[in-house]
N, C-alpha and C positions, 0 to 999 in steps of 0.2 A: 709730488707738488705740481707735477706736469696734470694730473688726475683731478687734485683738488681745483686748479685753474680752470679745466674742461667744465666740470661739474658747477662751478659759479657761474661761468660764463652762459652755459647752457640755461641755468636757473635765471639768470637776468634776462637772457634773451626770452625765454617764457613770458616772464614778466612785461616785457614791452610790447610782445604781441598781445598779450591779455588787455594791457592798457590801450593800445592803439585801438583794438578792436571794441573795447567799452565805448571810447570816445568817439568812433566812427557811428556807433549804433545809437548812442544819444544825440548826436548832432543830427543825424537822420530822422530820429523820432520829432526833435524840436522843429526843424524844417517842415515836416510832414503837417504840423498841424498848422504852421504860418501859410504854407501852400494850400491847404484843404479849407480853412476858414474863410470862404470867399463873401458869403452873404452877410449882411449887417441888418440889426434890429435895435430896438430899445428894451432895456431891461429896467427893472426896479429893486431897488435896495431893499431885502425884506430883513435883513439881520447882521449878524457878524460873527465870525469865527476866530477863535484864539489860536493865535499864531506866535505866541511867545514874546518876552519882553513887555509884557503888559498890553499888547496891542491886539486889536480884534480886526480882521478884513472884512470888507463889506462883501455880503453873499447877495447875489443878483438873481431875480427870477425873469425870465422871458418866456414869450409864446412863439412857435413857430406850427403854423397850420392847426391851430386850435390845441395843440400839445404843449403844456407846461414844461419848462426845463430848467435847470439851476446852473450857475456859474459862479466865478468868484475872483475878485480884483487881487492880482497877487503882484509881489514885489521880489525882485532880485535880492535885496538885501534891507537890513534897516539899521540907520547908524541914528544912536540916541545920544544926545547932549545934555547932560544933567542941566537941570534948572535949580533955582532955589528952594528951598523945604516948602515955601508955600506957593510956589510958582506953578500957574496952571500948565498942563500936558497941551503943546500945540504943535502942528507940523510947521517945518521950515521950509519955505521955498514951494516947489509943484507937487502937488498931493498925487499927480499921477506919473511922476519921474519913475523909471526903474526901481531906484534906491530911493526909499521912503526916509526922510530925515525928520526926527522928532526931537524936541526939547522937552524934556518930562522930569519930575520929580522922582529920584530912584526908589523912594520908599511907597509914596502913595499918590496914585495920579489916574485919571481917568483917561479914558481911550480917546485920543486927539482925533481919530478918523471918524467917529462918530458924529463929532461936532462939523467936520469938514464935508462929510458924506453923508447925511442924516437919513435914517429910514424914510423909504418914500421918494428918493433921490433917483433920477432918470440917467443911466449911463449907458453907453454905446457897447452891443455885445456883437461880436464876429463869430460866425459859427460855420460849421461844414453843412452844406444844406444835404446831404446825404445821411449826416449822423450829427444832430443838433447837441448831442452829450459832448461832441468834440468842439470846444469854444474858449474863447477868452475875453473878458472884459477890459472896455476902453483901449487899450493899447497891447501889443505883444512885448512879453519881457522874454529874453534869450537866457537860459538855463547856463550857468557857469560850470555846471558839473562836468560838461564833456572838456572844457578847457583845462580844468584840474587834472582829469586823467590824461589828456594830452602831453601836458607839461609834465606829469609823473613818468611818463615813457621818457621823455627827453632826459629827466633825472637819472633813469634807469641806463640809459645809453651811456651818459656821461659817467657812471659807476662802472659800466662793466669796461669801457675804454681804461679808465683808470686803473681798474684792477688788473688789466691785461698788461698795463705798461708796468704795474709795480710786482705783480707776481711772477 
């Protein structure tokens, strides 16, 4: 029984270390983009990229020193509210909020972002002056993946304490 307790504790400890390390690296990468992207320019919406839920995110093209670069407007998440069968898809609230809120028909709907941010629209682009490929459009959205790994590590710590007390 003692051997089993040791190996379970060791395994959970290793999982905690892995989860904390991944959370740290993801948060560092996330913050690096925010710190590095200090220059601002304007970009033009030239198309849309499918991202699931029947939505297409705006793709933006911008120029730095005569070279063309691409970026995209991203969202942390999408909240979909069902509309009536014949209801038209629409963005609810701020179209630039980190979480996009959409009211749409669950069966057939057009992309509401295409109506809110049509092709040719001008959006702000923040980019790294040393590497314009590193950029974000309109506003920076923090990823929640690092938080998920951090809370996963806490969960494994609680499991380890529980197993230590029970076994």
